[in-house]
C-alpha positions in Angstrom: 104.1 73.5 105.5 105.5 75.3 108.5 108.1 74.5 110.8 108.4 76.0 114.4 111.9 76.6 115.6 112.7 75.3 119.1 116.4 76.6 119.2 118.5 78.8 117.1 122.2 79.6 117.7 124.1 82.6 116.5 126.4 82.5 113.6 128.4 85.5 114.7 129.4 87.0 118.0 127.2 90.0 117.8 123.7 89.7 119.1 122.6 92.5 116.7 123.1 91.8 113.0 121.9 92.8 109.4 120.4 89.9 107.6 119.0 89.0 104.2 117.1 86.0 102.9 117.9 84.0 99.9 116.3 81.1 98.5 117.6 80.8 94.9 120.5 82.0 92.6 118.3 84.5 91.0 119.0 87.0 93.8 122.6 86.0 94.5 123.9 89.2 92.7 121.7 91.3 94.7 122.8 89.8 97.9 126.5 90.1 97.2 126.2 93.7 96.2 123.9 94.5 99.2 126.5 93.1 101.4 129.3 95.1 99.7 127.1 98.3 100.2 126.7 97.7 104.0 130.2 97.2 104.5 131.0 100.5 102.5 128.6 102.3 104.8 131.2 101.7 107.7 128.6 99.8 110.0 129.7 98.3 113.2 127.4 95.3 112.9 127.9 91.9 111.1 125.8 90.7 108.1 124.3 87.3 107.8 122.7 85.4 105.0 119.6 83.5 105.8 118.9 80.7 103.4 116.7 77.8 102.9 117.6 74.4 101.6 116.4 75.4 98.1 119.5 77.3 97.7 122.0 75.2 95.8 125.5 74.4 97.4 127.0 76.5 94.7 125.3 79.7 96.0 126.2 78.8 99.6 129.8 78.4 98.4 129.7 81.8 96.7 128.4 83.4 99.8 130.7 81.8 102.1 133.7 82.6 99.9 133.0 86.3 100.6 133.0 85.8 104.3 129.4 86.1 104.8 128.0 83.8 107.6 125.2 81.5 106.7 122.2 80.7 108.7 119.6 78.1 107.6 116.1 78.8 108.1 113.1 76.8 107.1 110.6 77.5 104.5 107.5 79.0 105.7 104.3 78.9 103.8 100.5 77.9 104.2 99.6 74.1 103.8 97.1 74.8 101.3 98.1 75.7 97.5 98.1 79.4 96.7 98.1 80.9 93.1 101.2 83.1 92.6 100.9 83.3 88.9 100.4 87.1 89.0 103.6 87.7 91.2 105.6 84.5 91.3 108.3 86.4 93.4 105.9 86.3 96.3 105.8 82.5 96.7 108.9 82.6 99.1 108.1 85.8 100.9 106.4 84.1 103.6 109.7 82.8 104.7 110.9 86.1 105.5 108.9 86.1 108.5 111.2 83.4 110.1 113.4 86.4 111.2 110.9 86.7 114.1 112.1 83.2 115.3 116.0 84.2 115.5 115.8 84.5 119.3 119.5 84.2 119.6 119.8 87.7 118.5 118.4 90.6 120.4 117.8 92.6 117.0 117.8 91.6 113.4 117.4 94.1 110.6 116.2 92.2 107.6 116.8 93.6 104.1 115.7 92.5 100.8 118.2 91.3 98.3 117.2 93.9 95.9 118.3 96.8 98.0 121.4 99.0 98.1 122.7 100.8 101.1 124.0 104.3 100.5 124.5 105.6 103.8 125.2 104.3 107.3 121.8 103.1 109.2 123.3 101.9 112.4 121.0 104.1 114.3 118.1 101.5 113.2 119.7 99.2 115.8 118.6 101.6 118.6 114.9 102.3 117.4 112.7 101.7 120.6 111.0 98.5 120.3 109.0 96.3 122.5 111.0 93.5 124.4 110.3 90.0 123.2 106.6 88.9 123.8 105.5 86.7 126.7 102.1 85.1 126.9 100.6 88.1 128.7 102.1 90.7 126.4 101.8 89.2 123.0 98.6 91.3 122.2 99.4 94.5 123.9 102.8 95.8 122.7 102.5 98.9 120.4 106.0 98.7 119.0 106.4 95.2 117.8 108.7 95.9 114.9 109.7 98.9 112.6 109.3 99.1 108.9 108.7 101.6 106.0 105.3 102.3 104.6 103.9 100.7 101.4 103.3 103.1 98.5 99.6 102.4 97.5 99.7 104.6 94.3 100.0 101.5 92.0 101.7 103.6 89.4 101.9 100.7 86.9 98.0 100.1 87.3 98.5 96.4 88.2 95.0 94.9 87.9 95.3 92.4 90.5 96.4 95.0 93.1 93.6 96.0 95.8 91.1 98.6 94.4 92.1 100.8 97.5 95.6 101.2 96.1 95.0 104.8 95.0 97.3 107.9 95.7 94.5 109.3 98.1 95.1 106.2 100.4 99.0 106.5 100.2 100.8 107.7 103.2 103.5 109.4 101.3 100.9 111.5 99.7 100.2 113.2 102.9 103.9 114.3 102.9 103.6 116.3 99.8 102.9 119.5 101.8 106.1 119.1 103.8 108.7 117.3 101.9 111.5 117.8 104.4 109.6 116.0 107.0 109.3 112.7 104.9 112.9 112.1 105.3 112.8 112.3 109.4 109.4 111.2 110.2 107.2 108.0 109.7 103.5 108.6 109.7 101.2 107.9 112.5 99.7 104.5 111.6 96.4 105.3 113.5 95.8 108.0 110.9 96.5 106.1 107.8 93.7 104.8 105.6 95.2 101.3 105.2 98.0 101.0 107.7 100.1 98.9 105.4 103.8 98.5 105.1 106.6 97.4 102.7 108.4 94.4 104.3 111.7 95.3 102.3 113.4 96.3 105.6 112.2 95.0 108.9 113.6 95.9 112.3 112.7 93.0 114.5 113.4 92.0 118.1 112.9 88.2 117.6 110.4 86.5 119.8 109.1 83.0 120.2 105.6 84.4 121.2 105.4 86.6 118.1 106.7 83.9 115.7 104.4 81.2 116.9 101.4 83.7 116.5 102.8 84.4 112.9 103.0 80.6 112.1 99.3 80.3 113.2 98.4 83.3 111.0 100.3 81.7 108.0 98.2 78.6 108.2 95.1 80.4 108.3 95.9 83.2 106.0 93.0 84.3 103.6 93.6 83.3 100.0 93.0 86.8 98.8 96.0 88.4 100.4 98.0 90.0 97.6 101.3 90.6 99.3 101.8 87.5 101.6 104.2 88.6 104.4 103.1 92.3 104.3 99.4 91.7 104.5 100.1 89.2 107.5 102.1 91.7 109.6 99.8 94.7 108.8 96.7 92.5 109.9 98.2 90.6 112.8 99.8 93.7 114.3 97.5 96.4 113.1 98.7 99.7 114.5 101.4 98.2 116.6 104.5 98.8 114.6 106.7 101.8 114.2 106.7 103.7 110.8 110.1 104.7 109.5 110.8 107.5 107.2 111.1 106.6 103.5 114.9 107.0 103.5 115.4 103.7 105.2 113.2 101.7 102.6 113.2 104.0 99.5 111.1 102.5 96.9 112.6 103.2 93.5 109.0 104.2 92.2 108.6 107.0 94.7 111.4 108.8 92.6 109.4 108.4 89.4 108.0 111.7 87.9 104.5 112.1 89.1 104.5 109.5 91.9 106.4 111.1 95.0 109.3 112.9 93.3 108.5 116.1 95.1 109.4 114.3 98.6 112.4 112.5 97.1 116.0 113.7 97.6 118.8 111.6 96.0 121.3 112.9 98.6 119.3 111.8 101.7 118.3 108.3 100.7 120.0 105.8 102.9 118.7 102.6 101.5 117.1 102.2 98.1 114.8 99.3 97.2 114.6 98.1 93.8 111.0 96.8 93.9 109.5 95.3 90.8 111.0 94.1 87.4 113.6 94.1 86.1 116.2 94.1 89.0 119.3 96.1 88.3 121.5 92.9 87.8 118.9 91.7 85.2 118.8 95.0 83.4 121.0 95.9 80.4 123.8 98.5 81.7 124.7 99.5 78.1 121.1 100.4 77.2 120.7 104.0 78.4 117.3 104.6 77.0 115.0 102.1 78.7 116.3 101.5 82.2 115.4 103.1 85.5 118.0 106.0 86.2 118.5 104.8 89.8 119.8 101.4 88.5 123.1 103.2 87.6 123.7 103.4 91.5 123.5 99.7 91.8 125.8 99.3 88.8 128.4 101.3 90.3 128.3 99.5 93.6 128.4 96.0 91.8 131.2 97.2 89.6 133.1 98.3 92.7 132.5 95.1 94.5 133.7 93.0 91.3 136.9 94.9 91.2 137.7 94.4 94.8 137.0 90.6 94.4 139.3 90.7 91.6 142.0 92.3 93.5 141.7 90.0 96.4 141.1 86.7 94.3 137.7 85.8 95.4 136.2 86.5 92.0 134.2 83.7 90.8 131.8 85.2 88.1 129.0 86.2 90.6 
């Protein structure tokens, strides 16, 4: 069921924040290390943890112990039952869309817990976007939010992915002729075959009008949408969002040999997204033969976080 939010209060003084949604203990290591990496980037903006009632008190306590402000959001999902057996991780992704309801903030940048910030990204707080929608502008704004593009190559050949997910339809493929442009330019959405996004990073101007439209769309979402929140945003706001360069949501698979490794530059990546499984915290650091090489970056950041927590007395096993 969905819950429309009538009033939201800020949990920090700033009206511009980084945020991440956590609904279970499974992603707690990711959120804590993400927060650590954001602080290490010397950002001037605070980070808040959005959580649902499904997060145990133990998780809330661990987050609060590290000085991370918590903000409750309701679970968002269609009323009718959906089959997430192919991708159980997508069951809670509808709830990410509650970021559009946080109208006490002028801007919220939502990051998935399985991300690691490697460089300062404060400039995203200034990306030109439309002001909050009114009843007369809800269908007219052309810059409702900003996000990175989805890679539609399907390198793992997952059978339940859409048949249109092939390299020829991938926005990153068109960057191969000019790799340097990939780190500075997002693609023109009107020229993309699919116009799809990856919602791992969303730059949002919260708006009651947009959120109400999203809630209505969730209730009427087609059952065949494979990627719940991403498909909704791509359809509801088709051609009306700002595409960001890959460096802000650098899907780890882009780095793989034969995918988009010719545009990837380790030194240029500002934020890596550890999509798919296993997540770095579930991978085995002592097994150097089977893990993704980029997981070493996460392990290094996590190790630094834990060392600092040992030193300041906040270490609790997480």
